[in-house]
C-alpha positions in Angstrom: -19.7 -0.7 40.1 -19.0 -1.9 36.5 -19.7 0.8 33.9 -22.3 -0.2 31.2 -22.4 1.4 27.8 -25.2 0.6 25.4 -25.1 0.8 21.6 -26.7 -0.5 18.5 -23.5 -1.7 16.9 -20.2 -2.6 18.7 -17.1 -2.9 16.6 -14.1 -4.6 18.2 -10.7 -3.7 16.7 -9.7 -0.4 15.3 -7.5 -1.4 12.4 -8.4 -0.5 8.8 -11.3 -3.0 8.7 -12.7 -1.8 12.0 -12.3 1.9 11.1 -14.2 1.4 7.8 -16.8 -0.9 9.5 -17.5 1.7 12.2 -17.7 4.6 9.7 -20.2 2.6 7.6 -22.2 1.7 10.7 -22.2 5.2 12.0 -23.2 6.7 8.7 -26.2 4.3 8.7 -27.6 6.2 11.6 -26.9 3.4 14.2 -25.4 4.2 17.5 -21.9 2.8 17.1 -19.0 2.1 19.5 -15.5 1.3 18.3 -13.2 -0.5 20.8 -9.4 -0.4 20.3 -6.6 -1.7 22.6 -4.0 0.8 21.6 -4.2 4.6 22.1 -4.4 5.2 18.4 -6.2 3.9 15.3 -4.8 1.8 12.4 -4.0 -1.6 13.7 -1.3 -3.3 11.5 -1.1 -0.2 9.3 0.2 1.9 12.2 1.1 -0.3 15.2 3.1 -2.7 13.0 4.1 -0.3 10.2 2.4 -2.3 7.5 3.0 -0.1 4.4 2.1 0.7 1.7 -1.5 -0.3 1.0 -1.6 -3.0 -1.7 -3.6 -2.9 -4.0 -6.8 -1.1 -5.1 -6.4 -2.4 -8.7 -6.1 -5.4 -10.9 -2.8 -6.2 -12.7 -4.3 -4.5 -15.8 -4.9 -1.3 -13.8 -8.7 -1.4 -13.3 -9.7 -0.1 -9.8 -11.8 -2.6 -8.0 -11.6 -1.3 -4.4 -13.2 2.1 -3.8 -15.8 3.2 -1.2 -14.7 4.5 2.2 -11.1 3.2 1.4 -10.9 5.5 -1.7 -12.4 8.4 0.2 -9.7 8.0 2.8 -7.0 8.0 0.2 -8.4 11.2 -1.4 -8.5 12.9 1.9 -4.9 11.9 2.6 -3.9 13.2 -0.8 -5.6 16.6 0.0 -3.4 16.8 3.1 -0.3 15.9 1.1 -0.1 12.7 3.1 -0.3 10.3 0.1 0.6 10.5 -3.6 -2.4 8.3 -4.3 -2.2 5.1 -6.3 1.2 4.8 -8.0 2.9 2.1 -10.0 4.4 -0.8 -8.1 8.1 -1.0 -9.1 8.5 -4.3 -7.4 6.2 -5.7 -10.2 4.0 -7.8 -7.9 0.9 -5.6 -8.4 0.0 -2.8 -10.8 -0.3 -0.2 -8.1 0.4 0.5 -4.4 -0.7 3.4 -2.2 1.8 5.1 0.1 0.4 7.1 3.0 1.7 8.9 6.0 0.7 6.8 9.1 0.6 9.7 11.5 -1.8 11.7 9.3 -3.8 8.5 8.8 -4.2 8.1 12.6 -5.7 11.6 12.8 -7.8 11.5 9.7 -9.4 8.1 10.6 -10.5 9.6 14.0 -11.9 12.6 12.2 -13.9 10.4 9.9 -15.1 8.3 12.8 -16.2 11.3 14.7 -18.0 12.8 11.6 -19.9 9.5 11.5 -21.0 9.9 15.1 -18.9 6.9 16.3 -18.0 6.7 20.0 -14.3 5.7 20.5 -13.0 3.7 23.4 -9.2 3.5 23.3 -6.9 1.6 25.7 -9.6 -1.1 26.2 -9.1 -4.8 25.8 -11.9 -7.3 25.1 -11.5 -10.2 27.5 -15.0 -11.6 27.9 -18.2 -12.1 25.9 -21.6 -12.8 27.3 -23.7 -15.0 25.0 -27.4 -15.7 25.6 -29.2 -19.0 25.2 -30.4 -17.8 21.9 -26.9 -17.7 20.4 -26.7 -13.9 20.4 -23.9 -11.9 22.0 -25.4 -9.7 24.7 -22.3 -7.8 25.7 -18.5 -7.7 25.6 -16.5 -7.2 28.7 -13.5 -4.8 28.7 -10.5 -4.3 30.8 -9.4 -0.7 31.0 -7.5 1.9 33.0 -10.8 3.0 34.5 -11.8 -0.6 35.5 -14.1 -3.2 34.1 -16.8 -2.2 31.5 -19.7 -3.9 29.8 -20.6 -2.8 26.3 -24.0 -4.0 25.2 -25.2 -4.0 21.6 -27.6 -5.4 19.1 -25.0 -6.3 16.4 -21.3 -7.0 17.0 -18.5 -6.8 14.4 -15.2 -8.7 14.9 -12.4 -6.7 13.2 -9.7 -7.8 15.7 -7.7 -9.6 13.0 -7.3 -12.6 15.3 -11.0 -13.4 15.5 -10.8 -12.7 19.2 -14.5 -11.8 19.6 -15.7 -14.8 17.6 -13.4 -17.1 19.5 -14.5 -15.8 22.9 -18.2 -16.1 21.9 -17.9 -19.7 21.0 -18.1 -19.3 17.2 -16.0 -22.1 15.5 -12.6 -20.9 14.2 -9.7 -22.4 12.3 -6.0 -21.5 12.1 -3.2 -21.9 9.6 -2.8 -24.7 7.0 -5.2 -27.6 7.1 -2.4 -30.2 7.4 -0.4 -28.8 10.3 -2.1 -25.5 11.4 1.1 -23.6 10.8 0.6 -19.9 9.8 2.4 -17.5 7.6 5.4 -15.9 9.4 5.4 -12.7 11.4 7.6 -9.8 10.4 8.9 -6.9 12.5 8.9 -4.0 10.1 11.1 -0.9 10.5 11.9 2.4 8.8 15.3 3.8 7.7 16.1 7.4 6.8 19.1 8.8 5.0 18.7 6.4 2.0 20.1 7.5 -1.3 17.2 6.2 -3.5 18.7 7.6 -6.7 21.7 5.3 -6.1 19.4 2.3 -5.4 17.5 3.0 -8.6 20.6 3.3 -10.7 21.9 0.0 -9.3 18.7 -1.7 -10.2 18.9 -0.5 -13.8 22.5 -1.6 -14.0 22.0 -5.0 -12.5 18.4 -6.1 -13.4 19.1 -9.8 -12.9 19.5 -9.2 -9.1 15.9 -8.2 -8.7 12.4 -9.8 -8.9 11.8 -11.1 -12.4 8.6 -8.9 -12.9 10.3 -5.7 -11.8 9.6 -3.1 -14.6 13.3 -2.3 -15.2 12.7 -0.8 -18.7 10.2 1.7 -17.2 12.2 2.6 -14.2 13.8 5.8 -15.7 10.3 7.3 -15.9 8.8 5.9 -12.7 9.0 6.9 -9.1 10.7 4.1 -7.3 8.1 2.7 -4.9 9.4 -0.7 -4.0 12.3 -3.1 -4.4 12.4 -6.9 -4.2 15.8 -8.5 -4.7 19.4 -7.8 -4.0 19.6 -11.6 -4.2 23.4 -11.8 -4.4 24.0 -9.5 -1.5 21.5 -11.3 0.7 22.9 -14.8 -0.2 26.5 -13.6 0.6 25.5 -12.1 3.9 24.0 -15.5 5.0 22.0 -14.0 7.8 20.1 -16.4 10.1 16.8 -15.4 8.7 14.8 -17.9 6.6 14.2 -15.6 3.6 15.6 -15.4 0.1 15.5 -11.7 -0.7 15.4 -8.1 0.5 12.0 -6.3 0.3 11.4 -2.7 1.1 9.2 0.2 0.0 10.0 3.8 -0.3 8.5 6.8 1.5 6.7 8.6 2.8 9.8 10.9 2.9 12.2 11.1 -0.1 15.1 9.5 1.8 13.0 6.9 3.7 12.2 3.2 3.3 10.0 0.7 5.1 11.8 -2.6 5.4 9.8 -5.9 5.2 12.6 -8.4 5.4 12.6 -10.0 8.9 10.8 -13.3 9.3 9.7 -15.1 12.4 8.3 -18.6 11.8 6.8 -21.4 13.7 5.1 -19.3 16.4 1.4 -18.7 17.2 0.3 -15.1 17.2 -2.6 -16.0 19.5 -0.4 -17.6 22.2 1.0 -14.9 24.5 4.2 -16.8 25.2 4.9 -17.4 21.5 4.0 -13.7 20.7 6.4 -12.6 23.4 9.2 -14.7 21.8 8.3 -13.3 18.4 8.7 -9.7 19.6 12.1 -10.6 21.0 13.3 -12.4 17.8 11.8 -9.8 15.5 13.6 -6.9 17.1 17.0 -8.7 17.1 16.5 -9.4 13.4 15.8 -5.7 12.8 19.3 -4.8 14.0 20.8 -7.6 11.9 19.0 -6.6 8.7 19.7 -2.9 9.2 23.4 -3.5 9.8 23.5 -5.7 6.6 21.8 -3.0 4.6 24.1 -0.2 5.9 27.3 -2.2 5.1 26.3 -4.1 1.9 23.6 -2.3 -0.1 24.2 0.6 -2.5 22.5 3.8 -1.2 22.4 2.7 2.5 25.9 3.7 3.7 24.5 6.8 5.5 21.1 5.3 6.4 19.9 4.6 10.0 16.9 3.1 11.7 14.3 5.7 12.3 11.4 3.7 13.8 10.4 0.1 14.5 6.9 -1.3 14.8 5.2 -1.0 18.2 4.4 -4.6 17.7 5.4 -7.4 15.3 3.3 -7.6 12.1 1.0 -10.6 11.9 -0.1 -12.1 8.6 -2.2 -15.0 9.9 -3.8 -16.3 13.0 -7.4 -17.4 13.6 -10.2 -17.0 11.1 -13.9 -17.9 11.4 -15.7 -20.9 10.0 -18.3 -19.0 8.0 -21.3 -19.8 6.0 -19.0 -19.9 3.1 -15.2 -20.3 3.1 -13.5 -18.5 0.2 -11.2 -20.9 -1.6 -8.0 -20.8 -3.6 -9.9 -21.8 -6.7 -12.4 -19.0 -6.2 -9.5 -16.5 -6.3 -7.4 -17.9 -9.2 -10.6 -18.4 -11.4 -11.8 -14.9 -10.6 -15.1 -16.3 -9.4 -18.2 -14.2 -9.2 -20.8 -14.6 -6.4 -24.4 -13.5 -6.2 -23.8 -12.1 -2.7 -20.7 -10.1 -3.6 -19.8 -7.4 -1.1 -16.3 -6.6 -2.2 -13.8 -7.3 -4.9 -10.0 -7.6 -4.9 -7.2 -7.7 -7.5 -4.4 -8.7 -5.2 -2.8 -12.0 -6.2 -2.4 -15.0 -3.8 0.7 -14.1 -1.7 1.7 -16.8 0.8 4.9 -16.3 2.8 6.0 -19.8 3.6 5.2 -21.0 7.1 8.4 -23.1 7.2 10.5 -22.4 4.0 12.3 -19.4 2.6 10.1 -18.3 -0.3 6.8 -16.8 -1.2 4.1 -18.6 -3.2 2.0 -16.5 -5.5 -0.8 -17.1 -7.9 -2.4 -14.7 -10.3 -6.2 -14.1 -10.6 -8.0 -15.3 -13.7 -11.2 -13.9 -15.3 -11.1 -10.1 -15.4 -8.3 -10.0 -12.9 -10.4 -9.7 -9.8 -12.4 -12.0 -7.6 -15.6 -11.5 -5.5 -15.7 -11.8 -1.7 -19.2 -13.1 -0.8 -21.3 -11.8 2.1 -21.5 -15.3 3.5 -17.8 -15.2 4.3 -18.4 -12.5 6.8 -21.0 -14.6 8.7 -19.8 -17.0 11.4 -21.5 -20.1 12.4 -23.4 -20.5 15.7 -23.4 -16.8 16.8 -26.4 -15.0 15.2 -25.7 -11.3 15.7 -22.0 -11.3 14.8 -20.3 -10.1 11.6 -16.6 -10.2 10.7 -14.4 -8.0 8.6 -10.7 -7.9 7.7 -8.2 -10.7 8.2 -10.5 -13.0 10.2 -13.3 -13.6 7.6 -13.9 -17.1 6.4 -11.3 -18.3 3.9 -8.9 -21.1 3.3 -5.3 -20.7 4.3 -4.5 -20.1 0.7 -7.2 -17.5 0.0 -6.2 -15.6 3.1 -3.0 -14.9 1.2 -5.0 -12.2 -0.7 -7.9 -11.2 1.6 -5.5 -10.3 4.4 -4.2 -7.2 2.4 -5.3 -3.8 3.7 -7.6 -2.6 0.8 -9.5 -5.9 1.0 -9.8 -5.6 4.8 -11.1 -2.0 4.3 -13.7 -3.2 1.8 -14.9 -6.2 3.9 -15.0 -3.9 6.9 -17.2 -1.4 5.1 -19.5 -4.2 4.1 -19.8 -5.5 7.6 -20.6 -2.1 8.9 -23.2 -1.5 6.2 -24.8 -4.9 6.8 -24.9 -4.2 10.6 -26.7 -0.9 10.0 -29.4 -2.6 7.9 -29.8 -5.4 10.4 -30.4 -2.8 13.2 -32.8 -0.8 11.1 -35.0 -3.8 10.3 -34.5 -5.7 13.5 -33.1 -8.8 11.7 -30.1 -11.1 12.0 -27.1 -10.3 9.8 -27.8 -13.6 8.0 -31.3 -12.3 7.1 -30.2 -9.0 5.7 -31.5 -8.6 2.1 -28.5 -8.9 -0.2 -30.0 -6.5 -2.8 -30.5 -3.9 -0.1 -26.9 -4.4 1.2 -25.4 -4.2 -2.3 -27.4 -1.0 -3.0 -26.1 0.5 0.2 -22.5 -0.4 -0.7 -22.8 1.0 -4.2 -24.3 4.2 -2.8 -21.2 4.3 -0.5 -18.9 4.0 -3.6 -18.0 0.3 -3.4 -17.2 -1.6 -6.7 -19.2 -4.8 -7.0 -19.0 -5.3 -10.8 
């Protein structure tokens, strides 16, 4: 007989957005279940080694993302698992936030349990039952212990790929408007045994070989947190990877880096055959890039691969068609919305779906833009919210909302809204925005 579990709020996907959504939902007093396909928490931050978290601040240094995300950083700092927010020596943002992924996995579970959330790991959502009234009644899971039905009042899609929305029949879009191509995937990997002092000295001696906004003059006083460049070395190596620079970030250990340089283009992260091919290509590229770094880059002659992502990192797949789709102009103009539920200071950052480069655009206004509540609300399905990478945006705006702090913030907003909807017995679209904003401010979120 199929097992049935009943809850008030069902969160599908245990990445940073799902974790924060479930914590917020649990803290509201609602009976909350979090479903995750892996045996650990963290999504792209752990399974795909996405690191560090970028960024909680504007380019001028004003912090615009706090709430549960900031609470998590502070608790990581208390365990010596993060230095907190430090200067970004790449120069793309003002700060970035290193963290120890293994400590994060444990801390996130602790915080979920403190909020009373029931966890279901090793479960894969493969079906959704939708009633004639346009409400999800239950999700069906495949698990080691057989089939399961999870019934709920409100559902939150934090799968990253809009899996729950798609399976429920909510309209979704993918990629660029003109050809539906998505940002490339990247297989990330770590290396130990790196002489970072040698790397830093080389940067100061050869500033022209690095990203133009790298704060070279400040490097002597800064902790080296990230590097973008080595243009000459990369060009001379002529690796079969459609990229124009080396990108890596330092830590969490003193001789360790996280390499974000592989690039797999033209494949669909929601197509299992494409995804299989992407995993194969990504892992081959890891070996090629590591060998290049060991033989060609200063400071890497004694370095070696210490870990590779459990899965390839995915920047873009499906996203919902929401009640409002955040646009490029909203971001670059620093637009404000009456129904703001989160803010972000991360610039537009689009890794080319077909070319070598990265397209970036800075944010106007006060250096941050608003994410409206309407972007979390899909069309057609009345008791579904989204958070994280699959909220309603254009392809271009996704180039900023996909970053982890933004995902954490929209996740918290979705969880808080779900709690209010359950408490009052209303649809998420009928949640009073003033009440939601008050709840978010009480939870530490920045909305001004």
